[in-house]
C-alpha positions as CSV (number, residue, x, y, z in Angstrom):
1,X,8.8,-14.5,1.2
2,X,10.9,-11.5,2.5
3,X,11.8,-8.6,0.3
4,X,14.2,-5.9,1.4
5,X,13.7,-2.6,-0.4
6,X,16.6,-0.2,-0.4
7,X,15.5,3.5,-0.8
8,X,18.7,5.3,-1.8
9,X,17.5,8.7,-0.5
10,X,19.1,9.3,3.0
11,X,17.5,10.5,6.1
12,X,14.0,9.0,5.9
13,X,12.7,8.2,9.4
14,X,11.3,4.8,10.4
15,X,7.7,6.0,10.1
16,X,8.3,7.2,6.5
17,X,9.9,3.8,5.5
18,X,7.0,1.9,7.0
19,X,4.5,4.2,5.2
20,X,6.1,3.4,1.9
21,X,5.9,-0.3,2.6
22,X,2.3,-0.1,3.6
23,X,1.4,1.6,0.3
24,X,3.0,-1.3,-1.6
25,X,1.3,-4.1,0.4
26,X,-1.8,-4.3,-1.8
27,X,0.3,-5.2,-4.8
28,X,2.1,-8.3,-3.3
29,X,1.0,-11.7,-2.0
30,X,-0.4,-11.9,1.5
31,X,2.6,-14.0,2.6
32,X,5.1,-11.5,1.3
33,X,6.9,-9.4,4.0
34,X,8.2,-6.0,2.9
35,X,10.9,-4.0,4.7
36,X,12.6,-0.8,3.6
37,X,15.9,0.8,4.7
38,X,17.8,3.8,3.5
39,X,21.4,5.1,3.8
40,X,22.4,6.7,7.1
41,X,26.1,7.6,6.3
42,X,25.4,10.2,3.6
43,X,23.2,13.2,2.8
44,X,21.9,12.4,-0.7
45,X,18.7,12.6,-2.6
46,X,19.1,11.0,-6.1
47,X,18.7,13.8,-8.6
48,X,21.9,13.4,-10.7
49,X,24.5,10.9,-11.9
50,X,26.8,12.4,-9.3
51,X,24.3,11.4,-6.6
52,X,24.1,7.9,-8.0
53,X,27.8,7.5,-7.9
54,X,28.2,8.8,-4.3
55,X,25.2,6.7,-3.0
56,X,26.2,3.4,-4.5
57,X,28.8,2.2,-1.9
58,X,26.3,2.4,0.9
59,X,23.6,0.8,-1.2
60,X,25.8,-2.2,-1.8
61,X,26.6,-2.4,1.9
62,X,22.9,-2.3,2.8
63,X,22.3,-5.1,0.2
64,X,24.9,-7.3,1.7
65,X,23.4,-6.8,5.2
66,X,20.0,-7.8,3.7
67,X,21.5,-11.0,2.3
68,X,23.2,-11.8,5.6
69,X,19.8,-11.4,7.3
70,X,18.3,-14.0,5.1
71,X,15.9,-12.0,3.0
72,X,14.9,-13.6,-0.4
73,X,15.5,-10.6,-2.7
74,X,16.7,-7.0,-2.7
75,X,14.8,-4.3,-4.6
76,X,16.3,-0.9,-5.5
77,X,13.7,1.8,-5.0
78,X,14.9,4.3,-7.6
79,X,14.7,4.8,-11.4
80,X,18.5,5.2,-11.5
81,X,19.1,1.7,-10.1
82,X,22.0,2.9,-8.0
83,X,24.6,0.2,-7.4
84,X,22.7,-2.3,-9.5
85,X,25.6,-4.1,-11.2
86,X,27.8,-4.0,-8.1
87,X,25.0,-5.4,-6.0
88,X,24.5,-8.2,-8.5
89,X,28.2,-9.0,-8.4
90,X,28.3,-9.0,-4.6
91,X,25.0,-10.9,-3.9
92,X,23.6,-14.3,-4.8
93,X,20.0,-13.5,-4.0
94,X,18.0,-11.7,-6.7
95,X,18.7,-7.9,-7.0
96,X,15.9,-6.2,-8.9
97,X,16.1,-2.6,-10.2
98,X,13.0,-0.5,-10.5
99,X,14.2,0.9,-13.8
100,X,15.4,-2.3,-15.5
101,X,12.3,-4.3,-14.4
102,X,9.9,-1.5,-15.7
103,X,11.6,-1.1,-19.0
104,X,11.5,-4.8,-19.7
105,X,7.8,-5.0,-18.7
106,X,7.1,-2.0,-21.0
107,X,8.7,-3.9,-23.9
108,X,6.3,-6.8,-23.2
109,X,3.2,-4.6,-23.1
110,X,3.8,-2.1,-26.0
111,X,5.7,-1.6,-29.2
112,X,6.9,1.8,-28.0
113,X,7.2,3.5,-24.7
114,X,8.1,6.7,-23.0
115,X,9.5,7.7,-19.6
116,X,8.4,10.6,-17.5
117,X,11.3,11.8,-15.4
118,X,11.4,14.5,-12.8
119,X,13.0,17.2,-14.9
120,X,14.0,17.9,-18.6
121,X,17.4,18.6,-17.2
122,X,17.9,14.8,-16.9
123,X,16.2,13.7,-20.1
124,X,19.4,13.3,-22.1
125,X,21.1,11.1,-19.5
126,X,17.9,9.1,-19.0
127,X,17.7,8.3,-22.7
128,X,21.2,6.8,-22.7
129,X,20.5,4.9,-19.4
130,X,17.1,3.5,-20.5
131,X,18.4,2.3,-23.9
132,X,21.0,0.2,-22.0
133,X,18.5,-1.7,-19.9
134,X,17.8,-4.6,-22.2
135,X,14.9,-3.6,-24.4
136,X,15.3,-2.8,-28.1
137,X,16.5,0.9,-27.8
138,X,14.5,1.9,-30.9
139,X,11.3,1.3,-28.9
140,X,12.0,4.3,-26.6
141,X,9.7,7.0,-28.0
142,X,10.8,9.8,-25.7
143,X,11.9,10.9,-22.2
144,X,9.9,13.9,-20.9
145,X,10.5,15.9,-17.8
146,X,7.5,16.9,-15.7
147,X,9.4,19.3,-13.4
148,X,8.5,17.7,-10.1
149,X,11.9,17.4,-8.3
150,X,12.3,14.5,-5.9
151,X,11.0,15.3,-2.5
152,X,8.5,18.0,-3.7
153,X,5.6,18.4,-1.3
154,X,2.5,18.3,-3.5
155,X,-1.0,17.0,-3.1
156,X,-1.5,13.7,-4.8
157,X,-4.4,15.1,-7.0
158,X,-2.2,17.9,-8.3
159,X,0.7,15.5,-9.0
160,X,-1.8,13.1,-10.8
161,X,-2.9,16.1,-13.0
162,X,0.7,16.9,-14.0
163,X,1.5,13.3,-14.7
164,X,-1.6,12.8,-16.7
165,X,-0.7,15.8,-19.0
166,X,2.8,14.2,-19.4
167,X,1.4,10.8,-20.2
168,X,-1.0,12.3,-22.8
169,X,1.9,14.3,-24.4
170,X,4.0,11.1,-24.7
171,X,1.1,9.3,-26.4
172,X,-0.2,12.1,-28.6
173,X,3.0,13.8,-29.6
174,X,5.7,11.2,-29.2
175,X,3.8,8.1,-30.4
176,X,4.2,6.1,-27.1
177,X,2.0,3.1,-26.6
178,X,2.9,2.9,-22.9
179,X,4.5,5.2,-20.4
180,X,6.9,4.5,-17.4
181,X,6.7,6.8,-14.3
182,X,10.4,7.5,-14.1
183,X,10.7,8.4,-10.4
184,X,9.8,6.5,-7.3
185,X,8.2,9.7,-5.9
186,X,5.3,8.8,-8.2
187,X,4.9,5.3,-6.6
188,X,1.4,3.6,-6.7
189,X,0.0,6.1,-9.3
190,X,0.2,3.9,-12.3
191,X,-3.1,2.2,-11.9
192,X,-5.2,5.4,-11.8
193,X,-3.2,6.9,-14.7
194,X,-3.7,3.8,-16.8
195,X,-7.5,4.1,-16.3
196,X,-7.5,7.8,-17.1
197,X,-5.1,7.7,-20.2
198,X,-6.1,4.5,-21.8
199,X,-2.5,3.1,-22.2
200,X,-0.4,1.1,-19.7
201,X,1.3,3.5,-17.2
202,X,3.9,1.5,-15.5
203,X,4.9,2.1,-11.9
204,X,8.4,1.0,-11.0
205,X,7.7,0.6,-7.4
206,X,5.1,-2.1,-7.9
207,X,6.8,-3.7,-10.9
208,X,10.0,-4.4,-9.0
209,X,8.4,-6.1,-6.0
210,X,6.1,-8.2,-8.1
211,X,9.1,-9.1,-10.4
212,X,11.0,-10.1,-7.3
213,X,8.2,-12.3,-6.2
214,X,8.0,-14.1,-9.5
215,X,11.8,-14.7,-9.6
216,X,12.0,-15.9,-6.0
217,X,8.9,-18.2,-6.6
218,X,10.7,-19.9,-9.4
219,X,13.9,-20.4,-7.5
220,X,15.8,-18.2,-9.8
221,X,18.4,-15.4,-9.5
222,X,20.7,-13.4,-11.7
223,X,23.4,-15.3,-13.6
224,X,26.8,-15.3,-12.0
225,X,28.2,-15.8,-15.4
226,X,26.9,-12.3,-16.2
227,X,27.7,-10.8,-12.8
228,X,30.7,-12.8,-11.5
229,X,31.9,-12.6,-7.9
230,X,34.3,-9.7,-7.5
231,X,37.9,-10.6,-6.5
232,X,38.2,-11.1,-2.8
233,X,40.4,-8.1,-1.8
234,X,40.1,-5.5,0.8
235,X,38.4,-2.3,-0.5
236,X,38.2,1.1,1.1
237,X,36.4,4.3,0.3
238,X,36.8,7.5,2.2
239,X,34.4,10.3,3.3
240,X,34.1,13.8,2.0
241,X,31.8,16.6,1.0
242,X,30.9,17.9,-2.4
243,X,28.8,21.1,-3.1
C-alpha cells in the first residue's frame, strides 16, 4: 500500500520530509510505503485561515499528481485540512484529513473531547471548524491554545511538559474525556501523553495514516455523491504577495 502525505508547509527539504515519514513508520503496516511532499510554489506555514486559503490550490495540485502516480490514498498533514473538500471533489482515491479523522476517532473513544491548538488566537476559529467535522458538536468540551507556534524550535521534553499541562487543564477544568493534539507539529506525542494523563490523547498524524490504511484495505473511498466531480472547465489562479 502506498500513502502520499501532503505537508502544506512550504520549503521543507527532502531530508526533513523523509524524517517525518520515518517517525510515522512504527504506526503503519510493514508493507505500507509512506512518502511526503510539500508545496514549492508558495511561502506559507499554516497559522491562519488566510494561509489555508492561499495554500489550497497547490495542495490540490499535489494531490492530483499523487493520484496520477498511482498511490492508494492521500493524507493531509495539517489540523486545518487545507483543500480537503476540493481534493475530494478532484480525486477518486481516498483523501484523509488529519483533523476530520481525529475528531471522528475522538467521538468513538470518549463522550467529550478537547483540542489543543497552537495559540489561543485561533481557538474561536477552531471551535467552529471542529464542530463541522462530523461529530456531535455538543461533545466538544473546549479548544485551548498552548502557545507553541508552528515551526517553534523546542526540545521534545519541554514540548511534552507544555502539552501535558494543556491536556490536564482540558480534563480537569473543561470536562474532556479525551484530547486531540491540534497541530501536526506535535506528531507522535499522543502515546506518551496518553500514558501520562490517563485519557486518550489523539495524534492526527498517526490517526490519518492508519485511517487511510483501513479504508484502502476495505476497497473504499469517499462518496462521489457527497463530493461530485467538478465541472470540466479550464481554471486559472494567479500569483501575488500578501503581508
